[in-house]
C-alpha positions as CSV (number, residue, x, y, z in Angstrom):
1,X,-18.4,27.5,6.3
2,X,-16.9,24.8,8.6
3,X,-13.3,24.0,7.5
4,X,-12.4,20.5,8.3
5,X,-9.1,18.7,8.7
6,X,-8.3,16.0,6.1
7,X,-6.2,13.2,7.5
8,X,-5.0,10.0,5.8
9,X,-6.0,6.5,6.8
10,X,-3.0,4.7,8.2
11,X,-2.1,1.0,8.2
12,X,0.7,0.2,10.5
13,X,1.8,3.8,10.4
14,X,1.9,3.9,6.6
15,X,-0.5,5.8,4.3
16,X,-1.9,3.9,1.3
17,X,-3.1,7.2,0.0
18,X,0.4,8.8,0.0
19,X,1.8,5.6,-1.5
20,X,-0.6,5.8,-4.4
21,X,-0.3,9.6,-4.7
22,X,3.4,9.4,-5.2
23,X,3.0,7.2,-8.3
24,X,0.4,9.4,-10.0
25,X,0.9,11.4,-13.2
26,X,1.4,15.1,-12.3
27,X,-1.9,16.2,-13.9
28,X,-3.8,13.5,-11.9
29,X,-1.9,14.4,-8.7
30,X,-3.1,18.0,-9.0
31,X,-6.7,16.8,-9.5
32,X,-6.4,14.7,-6.3
33,X,-4.9,17.5,-4.3
34,X,-7.7,19.8,-5.4
35,X,-10.3,17.2,-4.4
36,X,-8.7,16.9,-1.0
37,X,-8.8,20.7,-0.6
38,X,-12.5,20.8,-1.6
39,X,-13.3,18.2,1.0
40,X,-11.5,20.2,3.6
41,X,-13.6,23.2,2.7
42,X,-17.0,21.4,2.7
43,X,-17.4,21.0,-1.0
44,X,-19.0,17.6,-1.4
45,X,-20.3,18.2,-4.9
46,X,-18.8,15.0,-6.4
47,X,-19.4,12.5,-3.7
48,X,-21.6,9.4,-3.4
49,X,-22.4,7.4,-0.2
50,X,-21.3,3.8,-0.7
51,X,-21.8,2.5,2.8
52,X,-23.4,3.9,6.0
53,X,-20.3,5.8,7.0
54,X,-18.1,5.7,3.9
55,X,-18.4,7.9,0.8
56,X,-16.4,8.2,-2.4
57,X,-15.3,11.4,-4.1
58,X,-15.3,11.0,-7.9
59,X,-12.6,12.8,-9.9
60,X,-13.8,13.1,-13.5
61,X,-10.5,13.2,-15.3
62,X,-9.0,10.7,-17.6
63,X,-10.3,7.2,-16.8
64,X,-11.7,8.5,-13.5
65,X,-10.3,8.3,-10.0
66,X,-11.9,7.7,-6.6
67,X,-11.1,8.8,-3.1
68,X,-12.9,7.1,-0.3
69,X,-13.5,9.0,2.9
70,X,-15.5,9.1,6.1
71,X,-16.2,11.9,8.4
72,X,-15.2,11.7,12.1
73,X,-16.3,14.8,13.9
74,X,-14.4,17.7,12.2
75,X,-12.0,15.3,10.5
76,X,-12.3,13.7,7.1
77,X,-10.3,10.4,6.8
78,X,-9.3,9.7,3.2
79,X,-7.9,6.6,1.5
80,X,-7.7,5.5,-2.1
81,X,-10.6,3.4,-3.3
82,X,-8.3,1.2,-5.4
83,X,-7.7,1.4,-9.1
84,X,-9.1,3.9,-11.5
85,X,-12.8,3.4,-12.4
86,X,-12.0,1.7,-15.7
87,X,-10.3,-1.2,-13.9
88,X,-12.9,-1.6,-11.1
89,X,-15.4,-3.7,-13.2
90,X,-12.8,-6.4,-13.9
């Protein structure tokens, strides 16, 4: 097993992932934290490639949540994919 390091995508030194995470309901925040842990430990069971170098990790809870990520060597760079899945079709 190759443990990886999960890091957050930064824009001008600020993390949109952390900004979004802080506002989440506690139950959803736990699901997101578990998803991050799974990525860190090579569990890619709920991911889908959406572009050549970018994938999304689907969290099947409530309305559904997505974490976008890309692999860079031994690091996984994560960022939020936007709104919950129910709002993405609008």
